[in-house]
Every structure is written in structure tokens, then in C-alpha cells.
N, C-alpha and C positions, 0 to 999 in steps of 0.2 A: 238161266240162273241169275237172279237179281243180286244187288250188292250185299243185301243182308244175308242171303244164302251163302254167298262166297265167303263172307267174314266168318260165318258159323262153321263152314267147312274147314277153313284154315285154322280156326281156333281149336276145333276137335282134333285136327291132325297134329298140332303141336303137343296136345295132351296125351297122344298115344305113346305107349312105351316102345322104345326102339331097341333093336338089337345092334347097338352102335359100338364104336371103339371105346367110348367112355364106360359102357357096361362091362366090356372086357377088362378095362383098367381097374374098375371098382372090384370085380371079383378077384383079380390078381393081387390087389392091395390087401384084400382079406387073407389071401394065401401067404403073402409076405408077413402079415401080422402073426399068423399062426406059426410060421416057420421060425421067426425070431422071438416069439412070445412078446410081441410089441403091443402098443396100445394106440388107438386113434385119439386125436386131441379133442374130438367132439363127435357126436353122432353123425354129423354130416361129413366126417372123414376129411377134415381140412388138411391134415398131414399125419404121417405115421411116426411115432416115437419108439426108438429101440434103445434099451438100457442094458449095459453089461459091465461086469467088474473084471479087472485084471490085477493080480497080486503084484504090486510094484516092489515091496520090501519083504524079504523073507524074515527079517528081524527088524527091531526098532532102529530107525536110521535118522540121523540129523537132517532136518528138513530145510536147513539154510543153504541157499545156492549163492556161490560167489564165483563170478567168471570175469573179473575186470581185465586180466591179462589176455585171455582167449578172445574176448570181445573187443580187443584193441581200445580199451577204456571207454567204450560206448555205454557200458553198464558198470559203472564204478562201484555203486553201492550193492551190498548183498541184499537178496530178497528171499522171501519164504516160499517154499514149494506150495504151501496151502493157499497162497495168494495168486497162483498161476492158473490160467485157463489155456489148454492146448486146443488148437483148432485146425481143421482141414476141410476144404470144400471139394465137391465133385460137380462139374458143370456140363452144360450141353454144348460147350465149345471152348476152344483153347485160345482164341484170339482176344478175348476181353471185349469191352465196349458195352453199350446199353442193351444189346440184344443177347448178351450172354447171361445165362440164368443158372443159379446154383440149385440143383434139385436134391442134393444130399449135403447136409451140413453136420459135421462131426465135432463134438466138443468133449474135452476130458478134464477132470479135476481130481485132486488127490484127497482122500478121506480115510483116516485110520489105516494108512499104509496101502490102501487099494486105489487104483486108478479107476474112477467111474467114467465110463464112456457113454455119452448120450448122442444118438444119431437121429436126425430129423429128415425124413424122406418126403418130398413133395411129388405126388403122382402126376401132376400136370401144372400148367401155368395158372396164375391167378389165385394162388393159395398162400402167398408169402406174408400178407399183412399180419395175420394173427400170429404166425410163427415169429416173425421179426420183432413184434411187440414183446413177446415173451423173452426172446433172446436179449433184447436190450436191457430188460430188467435183470437178467442173469449176469450179463457182462459187467454191470455196475457193481457187482459184488467182488470183483477181482481187480488186482493191481497190475498184473503182467500177462500179456498175450505171448504165447509160444507157438511158432509156426515153422514151416520149412518152405522157403521161397514165398512166404506169405506177404512180405512187404511189397513184392513186385506184382503179385497176382491175387491171392486170396483176399487180403484185407481191402485193397482198392475196390475189388468186385463187390465185397460185402457192403462197403459204404455206398457204392453206386446203387445197389438194390434198395438200400434205406432211403436214398434220395428219391428214387422212382416211386416208392411207396409213401412218400410224404411223411417219413418218420424222422424225428430228430435223433441224431447220433453224435454225441460229443465225446471224443476219445482222446482229448489232449492230455488227460491225466494218466492214461494207460501207457506203460512202457511196452514196447514190442521187441521181443527177442527172436530174431530170425536165425535159426540154427544153421541154415545153409551157409551163411557167411563165415561162421566159425569152422564148419566142416571144410570149407575151401581153404581157409588159412592153414589147417593142419594137413590135409590129404591132397592138396592140389597137385603135388609132385608124385604122389603114390598111386593114385587111382586113375583109370581111364576117364571116369566121370564122377562128379560128386552129387548126383541125384540120390534121392532117398533110398531107392532100390539098391544102388551100388554100396551105399553106406551100410545098409542092413546086411548085405552079403559079406562084405570084406571086413567090416568093423564090428558090427553087432553079432556077426556069425549066425544070421537068421536066414532061413530059406522058406519062401512061401510056396504052398502047393496050390495049384489051380488058380493062380492069381490072374487077373485081367490086366493087360498093359494099359497104362494111363491114356495113350493116344486112342484106344478103342472105346473108352468110356462114353464120350458124347454120342457116338453112333449106336452104342448099346442102349442108351436111354431112349433115343428116337425109335429104335425097334420096339422097345417096350410100349411106347405110346401108341404104336401102330398095331401091335399084335397082342399085347398084354402078357407075353411070355416073360417069366420072372427069373429064368436061369441065370442070365448075365447080371441082372439087378442084384441077385444074391451075392455074386462075385464082387460087384462094386461095393456093396455094403461091407463085405468082409475086407476088401482092399482098404476102404476108408478107416475101418476099425483098427487094422494093423498099422496104418500110418499114424494114428493118434498114439497108439502104444509105443511105437518106435520113437516118437517125439519125446515122450517122457523118459524112456530109457537113454536116449541120446543126451538129454539135458543132464541127467545124473552122471553119465560118463564124462561129460565136459567138466562137471563140478569136481570129479575125482582127478582128472588130468590137471586141472588148475592147481590142485594141492600136491599131486604126485606126478610130475612130468615123466618120471622113469617108468610109468605104466606103458608108455609108448615104446614098442620094440621095433618100430619101423624107422629105419635110418632117414628116409626121405622126409618123414613127418617131423622127426627131431630137427632136421636141418631147416625146415620151414618155420618151426617155432623158434629156433635160434635167430633166424632173420627177423621174426616178429619181436623178439626180445631186444634186438639191436635197434629196431625202429622206435621202440618204446623207451629206449635208454634204460633198460632193465638189466643191470649188471648181474644180479643174483641169479635170475633165470638163465641168462646166457651162460654163466659158469656151470650151472647144473646140466644144461643141454650139452655143453662141450664135454664134461666129465662122462655123461652117459654115452655120447656119440663115440668117444675114444675107445669104448669097449668093443665097438665093431668098426674098427678104424678104416676110414676112407681118406687118404692123405689130402686130396684136393679139397674136399669139403671141410675137413678139419682145419686146414689152413685158412679157408674162407671165414670160418667162425672165429679163428684167432685174429683175423683182420678186424672183424666187427668188435671183438673184445678190446683190441688195442685202441680203436677209435673211441670207445666208451671211456677208457682210461684217459685218453687225450682230452675229451670233453671235461673231465673232472680234474684236469691238471695233475693226474697221478702219473708223473713222468717215469718213475722207476719201473713201474709195471709195464707201461707202454713201450719204453725203450727195450726192456727185456724181450718183449714179444717181437718187436721190429728186428732186433738183432738175430733172433732165431729164424725169422722169415727171409732174411737176406739170401739165404741159400735156396729158397724156393724158386723153382722155374717159373711159376705162375705169378707169384707175388713179390719176387725179389726186388723189382723196380719200385713197387709201391713202398717197400720197407726202406730202401735207400732214399727215396724222396721224403718220406716222413722224418727220417733221421736228419736229413739235410735241413728241413724246415725247423726242426727242433734246435739244431746247432745255430742256425742263422737268427731265428726270431726269439728264442727263449734264453739261451745262454750267450748269444752274440759271439760265438766262436766261429768266425768267418773262415778261418783256415781249414778247420775240420769240416765245415759245411762244403767248402770247395773240393776237398778230397772226396767226399761222398758223392758229390755231383759229378766229378770227373769219372769216378768209378761207374756211375750209372750211365754216363754217355758212352763209355767203352763197352758196357754190356749191351746197350741198345744197338750200337754199330755192329757188334758181333752177331746179335740176333738178326740184324738186317742182312748180313752176309750169309746167314744160314736160312734166310727166307722164312723166319719164324713169324707167326701171327699172335704170339702170346701177349706182347705189349700193345698199348694203345698207339694209334697212328700218330698222335701229336706228342708222344713221349719225348722224342728227340728234341723237338722245338722247345718244349718246356724246360728240359734240362739245359739246353744251350742258352736260353734266356736267363735261367738262374745263374749259370756260370758267369755270364757277362756282368750281371748285377753284383755278384760276389767279388769278381775281379775289380770292379769299380770301387767297392767298399774297401777292399784291401789296399788299393792304390791311394 
């Protein structure tokens, strides 16, 4: 066989239809389209688009979202729900990096009280360009991205795929609200974990049936590429859809908690938010959390919140309120030394009553020595040295 015959043979071989994996994937893709009533982006089936609606509001609702407190002032300005785009990706790996590929991209937006969820399924590699071009045009219509752990994983991956496809993506004008951080601020003490599945179960009171665990998703996609079996792909698409719905529901819940903290009946969550109020110097919120918490009284944690409250009064030089709290805390086993020290500081530095400051300091030293004899670990290790130093200084001032 000469060279011309060989070239003709190989050319004819390439044109022969093959019963290959790609044929299986193509027929499976058609089955997915029929199952979800989806549509192909073009006759060559670049990707599959699935659109669904979820009724977000049972009645007309204010679409303004304001979460400055819960976001720790990262999102000070209110924004409109209609300007939000919710997103979540499913990938062929969990490690990230250039080799990680998003094969299912879910996006949701609100329209007339409904959450419209659009999902884009890529049946294999090499079909990203046309999809990402469309997604860039879509993202430019919105002001706020909403995700769950998206700042650490989904969004960096999305930007990496844009770079690899030589597509410009400027997102500096978009604010990104990652709901995971807010969930941790509220429920870090209450739940064993703050992943979205735990939040759905314990907070949103939702149970998924026949859901696929997230860690199995990459392997399920690889199995699809090899066999064309769509059973697990259907589960992944449903998983992604419910993630998007939960993002919208969780954002609305945070908006309500911001306005009505008493919606939280979880003592641990109330305590976490009281700590957040203290860190933000937010006296009004702290007062509300203390009032709500005292309905389900836990003495130790209530006293801790009173400590925070007294320190906020101290920052504002609201001495009458601060002193009242410290005097009540003197009898506390856990915070008695703290209260004596703060009162001594007040007497020494604010009103210059050195005799009264010395009396309080002496009382604190006696309490520390008593606790030492009882082998108590309530106080700080350096408490005695601090009080002894203060006593020497006060004795010097009085002399």
C-alpha cells in the first residue's frame, strides 16, 4: 500500500461513525433535556439549559435587603433583591486550580415574586466559551452576587475559567455577599457544622430526599462521561437547584433577623449575636439581645453580656449605667474580679478618689488570694500581680 492509499484509508476511517463514549453522552444529553424539559443552546448541543421557577413570596413583599449588622458592616448599604444574582457551581473536583472544571452552573434571580433558576449543564470539556460569553452578558445586569462559600471556592474558580477561555471579566463593581460568613456568626455555637446542608436541616427546616452528597459529585460526573448513565446527573441537577433556592430563602431570613432579632429562639445564637453587637459597639442591638436572652436565663452567659454592655457604656463615658452594672457583677463568681478592677479604674482615673480605689483593689487582692487557696481557676493567672501593682501605685499617690 503506497502513501496515497494509506492517507485515503485513514481519512475514510476518521469519517466512519463510531459507537463511542461521545455517542453515549449525546444520547444521554437528549434524555436529560427531555427529563427536565430543557433546551440545547444550539443544534450542535454546546450545552443544556434548564429553567425552573420557585415561588419565593406567598404575598407581596418588600424587596429591600438590609444586613449591615449581620454582615459586620461589610455591606452597610441596603440593596434590592431584584439586583441580586444567586449562584452555585458543581465541579469535577474539590481541590480547585486550573484543572478543576465547572460542569453545572446554577444562577437564580427574582422576578415578580418568583425565583427563576437557570442551570447550564456542560456534557464534556471544551464547551465553555459560548456559555461563559452569555453568562458575562447576564452578570453585567446585576449589582450583587449571592453565594454560600462562593468567595473561597465558586467565584475564584469562575474567574479562572474565564481567564483560561481568554474572556474579559471585570467584577470590581459587583458586591459579593457570602452567606456562609453570616451563618457562622449566628450559629457557630449552635450547630455541629455550618455547611448549607446543616443550615437547611436545622434552620430552614428542610429535608432533601434522594440527595447526592457533595463529595460524590465529581466522581458521579466522571461516571457519566464514561457510561452516559444519567441517574446521578439528575440528582446533581436537583442538588444544585435546591442550593440556589436555599440561598434565596436564607438571604430573606437574614433580612428578617436584622430587623427582628427576637425571631431567634436559639440561646447560643443570641449569645453569638450579642458578642457581634459588642464588637460593633452597637448598644441598641446588645440591649435587645440581653432582654431576649433573659427570657431563657443562663446566668453565666447573661453575665458575660452584661460585661459587654458595661464596656460599651464605658466607651461612651456613660458612667452611671456602667457603674450600676459593675456593682451588680461584683457578686459574680466569674466576673467579680473584672467588676472590682473596672470600679477601681473609675475611682482612680475618672473621679480621682484614690482611697476608694485602694479599698476596691484591696478587696480584689483578698478575693484572689482566697481563690488561690481554693485552687480556683476562675480568675486570670496575672490577676494578682495586676492588683498588687495597682495597690502600690495608689499607695504612692496617697502618700
